[in-house]
C-alpha positions in Angstrom: -0.1 19.9 -75.8 -3.2 19.9 -77.6 -4.2 22.7 -79.7 -6.0 24.5 -76.7 -3.1 24.2 -74.6 -1.0 25.4 -77.3 -3.3 28.6 -77.9 -3.6 29.5 -74.3 0.6 29.1 -74.3 0.6 31.8 -77.1 -1.7 34.3 -74.6 0.2 33.7 -72.1 3.6 34.4 -73.3 1.8 37.5 -75.2 0.8 38.7 -71.6 4.6 38.5 -70.6 6.3 40.3 -72.8 3.4 42.9 -73.4 3.9 43.7 -69.8 7.6 44.6 -70.6 7.7 45.9 -73.7 4.8 48.6 -73.5 7.5 49.9 -70.4 10.2 49.9 -72.5 8.6 51.2 -75.3 5.9 53.8 -76.7 3.5 51.7 -78.7 1.1 52.8 -81.4 -1.4 50.2 -82.8 -3.6 51.1 -85.2 -6.2 48.7 -87.2 -6.7 45.9 -84.3 -10.3 45.7 -85.3 -9.5 44.9 -88.8 -8.1 41.4 -87.9 -10.9 38.7 -88.4 -11.8 37.1 -85.3 -12.5 33.9 -86.9 -11.4 32.1 -90.4 -8.6 31.7 -92.3 -6.5 34.5 -92.9 -3.0 34.9 -94.0 -1.1 38.2 -91.5 1.3 39.5 -94.2 4.1 42.4 -92.5 7.4 43.3 -93.5 10.2 41.8 -90.9 13.1 44.2 -89.4 13.5 42.4 -85.7 13.2 40.0 -83.6 11.0 41.6 -81.7 8.2 41.6 -84.5 6.2 38.3 -84.4 6.2 39.1 -80.3 5.1 42.7 -80.5 1.9 41.9 -83.4 1.2 38.5 -81.3 1.1 40.1 -77.9 -1.8 42.9 -79.2 -3.4 40.4 -81.5 -7.2 39.0 -80.3 -6.6 35.5 -81.6 -3.3 33.0 -81.9 -1.1 34.0 -84.7 0.3 30.5 -86.6 3.9 32.0 -87.7 6.0 30.6 -90.4 9.6 30.7 -89.2 12.9 29.8 -90.4 13.2 25.6 -90.1 16.6 26.0 -89.0 15.6 27.1 -85.7 14.0 23.9 -85.5 17.4 22.0 -85.1 17.9 23.3 -81.1 16.2 20.7 -79.0 14.4 23.3 -76.5 14.1 26.3 -79.0 12.1 23.6 -81.0 9.4 22.4 -78.1 8.9 25.8 -77.7 8.3 27.0 -81.1 6.1 23.7 -81.6 3.9 24.8 -78.9 3.7 28.3 -79.9 2.1 26.8 -83.5 5.2 27.3 -85.9 5.2 26.2 -88.7 8.9 25.5 -90.4 10.2 26.5 -94.0 13.5 25.9 -95.2 13.5 29.6 -96.9 17.2 28.2 -99.4 14.8 26.8 -101.6 11.1 25.8 -102.6 9.2 24.0 -99.9 6.0 22.7 -100.7 5.6 20.5 -97.6 5.5 23.9 -95.5 3.2 25.1 -98.1 1.1 22.2 -98.0 0.9 22.9 -93.9 0.5 26.8 -94.3 -2.8 26.5 -96.4 -4.0 23.5 -94.4 -4.1 25.7 -91.4 -5.8 28.6 -93.2 -8.4 26.5 -94.7 -9.0 24.7 -90.8 -10.1 28.6 -90.0 -6.4 29.7 -88.2 -4.5 32.7 -88.5 -1.3 32.2 -90.1 1.5 35.2 -89.8 4.1 35.4 -92.9 6.9 37.7 -92.7 7.7 37.1 -96.7 10.8 38.5 -97.2 12.9 35.5 -95.6 14.4 36.9 -92.7 14.9 40.5 -91.4 15.4 43.0 -94.0 16.2 46.9 -93.8 17.1 49.7 -95.9 16.9 48.7 -99.9 16.7 45.0 -99.0 13.0 45.7 -97.1 9.8 45.7 -99.2 9.3 49.2 -97.8 12.1 50.7 -99.1 12.7 49.2 -102.2 12.8 45.3 -102.6 10.2 43.4 -104.4 7.6 41.5 -102.2 8.0 37.7 -103.2 4.6 35.6 -104.8 4.3 33.5 -101.7 1.6 35.4 -100.4 -0.4 35.4 -103.2 0.4 31.8 -103.8 -0.9 31.0 -100.7 -3.7 33.7 -100.6 -5.3 31.8 -103.7 -4.7 28.1 -102.9 -6.2 28.4 -99.8 -8.7 31.0 -101.1 -8.4 32.8 -98.1 -7.7 36.8 -97.4 -4.9 38.5 -96.8 -4.6 41.1 -93.8 -1.8 43.2 -94.8 0.4 44.4 -92.0 3.0 46.9 -91.6 5.7 47.2 -88.2 8.2 50.1 -87.5 10.8 51.1 -85.3 11.0 47.7 -83.5 14.6 47.3 -84.3 15.4 50.5 -82.0 14.8 47.8 -79.0 18.3 46.0 -80.5 20.2 48.8 -78.4 19.5 48.5 -74.7 20.5 51.5 -73.9 17.2 53.0 -76.2 14.9 51.1 -74.0 15.6 53.9 -71.1 14.6 56.6 -73.6 11.5 54.7 -74.7 11.9 54.3 -78.6 8.1 54.9 -80.5 7.3 51.4 -82.3 4.3 51.7 -84.5 2.1 48.7 -85.9 -0.5 49.3 -88.7 -3.2 46.7 -90.0 -4.6 47.2 -93.2 -8.3 46.1 -94.9 -8.1 42.4 -96.0 -7.4 41.5 -99.3 -9.4 38.8 -101.0 -8.1 37.0 -103.8 -10.1 37.7 -107.2 -11.0 35.1 -109.6 -8.6 35.2 -113.0 -6.2 37.7 -110.9 -3.0 36.8 -112.2 -0.4 36.2 -108.9 2.0 38.8 -110.4 -1.2 40.8 -110.0 -2.3 40.2 -106.7 1.6 40.7 -105.5 1.5 44.0 -106.8 -1.9 45.2 -104.8 -0.6 43.4 -101.9 2.5 45.3 -102.1 1.3 48.9 -103.1 -1.0 48.3 -100.2 1.6 47.9 -97.9 3.7 50.5 -98.7 0.8 52.8 -98.6 0.3 51.7 -94.7 4.1 52.3 -94.3 3.8 56.5 -95.6 0.3 56.9 -93.8 2.6 56.1 -90.1 5.3 58.1 -91.5 3.2 60.9 -92.2 0.6 60.9 -89.5 3.5 60.2 -86.6 6.2 62.2 -88.9 8.4 59.5 -88.2 12.0 60.3 -88.1 14.0 58.4 -91.0 16.4 57.6 -88.2 13.5 55.1 -87.3 13.0 53.6 -90.4 14.0 50.0 -91.0 17.9 49.6 -89.4 20.1 46.5 -89.0 20.5 45.5 -85.4 24.4 46.1 -86.2 23.9 49.7 -87.2 21.6 50.3 -83.8 24.4 49.0 -82.0 26.4 51.9 -83.1 24.4 54.6 -82.6 23.6 57.1 -80.0 19.9 56.4 -78.6 17.5 59.2 -79.6 14.2 60.8 -77.8 11.2 61.1 -79.9 
């Protein structure tokens, strides 16, 4: 597929997923207007379930080139699907200059790139929302590309791991924040701190505004399978 066809495939997939997930959950989406309609931008979000890229993508007004674990490309069929969705493979077990170069290239070409900097699904104290540190990768990519960061928080998508929960239509929250631009002479550690503090602010704003119960906070799929569904 050429780039135009890949973008079309992205939107087509999003329409199908949106119809399914909006029937089986209660979506609360804030800040869609914060997503720039053009120009390079790095979407940085916490990661709590396999549903996250689907949910963020189906509401985005433009295609998102996600960064994903390179091991997913070992499967021939899945590799073809991910390639057609503009996914960028990365080696999560070591420094990956090739992936970084590809990400920066996409950003400079005016693409919206989606990054989950936690290097996998995280919950509890391992989540950047509940105690874990944010890696330097968003700040590094931001400075190398000189493109802004779109801080994003998602809560509740892990509830979808339990099939019975779908009948209760769990609440799922997404909040996009203001763009964060790199500042001249700003150290990577300082930019990382600024990004992390903004993500935490978005999370606590959602908790306060929607009275989000701790039961709905990031939790593992294994824990969700054991829990009894709740209605909120």
